[in-house]
N, C-alpha and C positions, 0 to 999 in steps of 0.2 A: 427511305428508298423511293425512287420514282417508278411509275408504271411504264412498261415498254410499249411503244406504239409499233405498228407494222413496219414503219420506216426504220425504227431502231432495230427491230429484229432482222430486217434485210441487211442493214449496215453491219450488224454484229456478225452475221453469216459471211458477208463479203470480206470483212477485215480478217476473220479467222481462216476461212477456206481459200481465199484468193491471195491474201497478203501475209498469211501466216502469223498474224498477231496472236499473242497468247490470250487466253480467256481472262486472266487476271487483269491484264492491261486494258482490255475492252470494258470490263466491269468498272474499273476505276474511271475510265474516260466517260462512261455513260452514267456513273454514279448509281449503279445497281449491284446486286449481289452476283457472285460467280454462278450460283444456281440459276438465276434469271438468264444469264448468257448461255449456259449449257442448254436450258430448255428452249431458248430462242433458236439456237443452232439446230437442235434436234427437230424442232417444228419446221424450220426452213428446209432441212434435208428431206423431210417427209413430203412437203409441198412441191419440191423440185422433182420428185420421182414421177 
């Protein structure tokens, strides 16, 4: 598994929240686990508040 950079986290958030991509598809695209994507989205939601 790859480590997610800040750019990856932002892209995962955008794909999920703005373009309604499913977490599984984003995880496959970025070659990381679903849990990494869930955590990235949660982190970005927190930062956007």
